[in-house]
C-alpha positions, 0 to 999 in steps of 0.5 A: 533617194528622195532627200529635201532640204531640211531647211524648207518646210514646205518642202519637210512637207511634201517629204512627209505627205509622201510617206503617207498612206492612203486607203482608196476605193478601186474605183477612185484608186488612180492606178487601178485607173491607168493599170485598167486602161492597159490592154494586156495583162502582161503590160499591167502587171510589168507597170504596177511593178515599176509604179511600186517600185517608184513608191518605194523609193519616193516614200524611204521604204514606206510604201511597197503597193503603189495602190497605197501611194498617194501620188496627187502629192508629186510636183515639178522637182519630186517627177524631175528628181524619180527622174534622175534616180532611175537613169542611175539604175535603167536603159533609156528605154526602161526609164521612159516606161516607169516616167510614162506609168508616173505621167499616167498615173498622176492623168488619172489623178486628175480624171478623179479631182485629186488635182487641178489642171495646173497641178496635173501640167506642171507635175508632167512637165518632164522631157523624157530621156534621148537616146539613141540606143542599138535594140538588146538582144540578137538573131539566130542563123537557119543552123541554129534554128535546126538545133533547136528543133532538132533539140526537143525532136530528140527528148527522148525523156519525154517525147511529149514534151519535145514534141509540143515545145518544137511546135512552139518555137516553129510557131514563134519563128514562122510567125514572129508571135510574141510571147505573150501571144502565143499562151494566148493562141487558142486551136480556133486561131488556127487554119492549118487548111490554109496556113493561118491563124488570128494573133491578139497582140497587144492593146487588145486588137488582131491580126492574121498571122501566117504559117510556113509549110514547117510550121504547119508539120510542127502544130499538125504532130502537135496536134495529133498529141493533144486532140482536136478538143477547144482550148487553148493552143499549148497545154502544158507539159507533166514528167510522165509525158502526160498534156495536163488540161486543168489544174488546181488554181492556186488559194489565197490566204484566205480561201485556206481559212475558209476550207473552200475547196480549190477551183480547177482550170484551165492550165494554159501556159504563161508567159515565162512557160514561153521563156523556160523553154526555148532558154532550156531548148538553147542549153539543150542544143550547145547555143553559145549565146543566150537565147530570148523568146524575143530573139525569134521573133527578131529573127523573124523580121530580120529575115524578110527583111533580107529576102527584100518583103517591103517594110510595112508589109514587115511590120504588120506581120508583126504585130507592130504599128511603126513602121520605127520600131520595124526599123530598129529590128532590120541590122542588115546596114551593120552586114552592108558596112562590115561587109566595105570593112573588109575590102580595107587592107590592114598592113598589119603583119600575119603569124 
């Protein structure tokens, strides 16, 4: 990706330098410092993957672990080339997320005294990609939400799993939670008497969310099976319909070599499990269009705006820091324009 002009010795030296692995202590590694500053495990995982891809590309396939890449060697030209490479592969929002990670790591390199302030400023003086795109995903209508819940409750092969999944779907639509927020919920975060729950969102920010009556009924039915013991609100359910509250922690090669017995840890659901729940139940419900967990959140925002809740309140309920983010979920203007077009009389003959 980063072919440079071979006739320039300084460029050739830099290209070689970008293929030399570094093995720094964790407390001196700019990537470790950057990832530690992120507010959630999911964000750290996503950005670590992005940095791994960039390190692999810049080093021409030599370095596949961003922790071993010499980020302090990046200059303005290289970061600009990274931007161009990303722009050919990804949507603008993804390009900007990757560039943000690169800038932040270079800043951490400056903080660790690996580069000068001037070198940091020059290397990061690369503008983001500007592009207005409609948000991906879709909104579900009321019948689709109903079909999803019915598909769960009609799960004859595993009724316990169906009741759990119906509670998850009802909760996500009622409260607009991100899937990462669903899996971090504990039973102590619930106040079913007042229809409230405590949510820890992005950057570890806490907010209060609320439950519609239907969602309260769905959660009560799940808790009747789960029990009121402290711990995650949602647990795994095995094929036999048994609720699994503990599982064996995956062992490392070192653990296996040492003959260490697997440790028992709480069987909290993962983000990916929530994705599979929605995907599976959408298929069973016969939904034609692709449906994702974020579509539940988009539907929550859109439906609140449709019934006249003001933008600032909806933004707060969704846990958005900026109302502009909430506006991107608002498709009401599109429906108004569609209604306007339908009033036009195109004189094409009918069959």
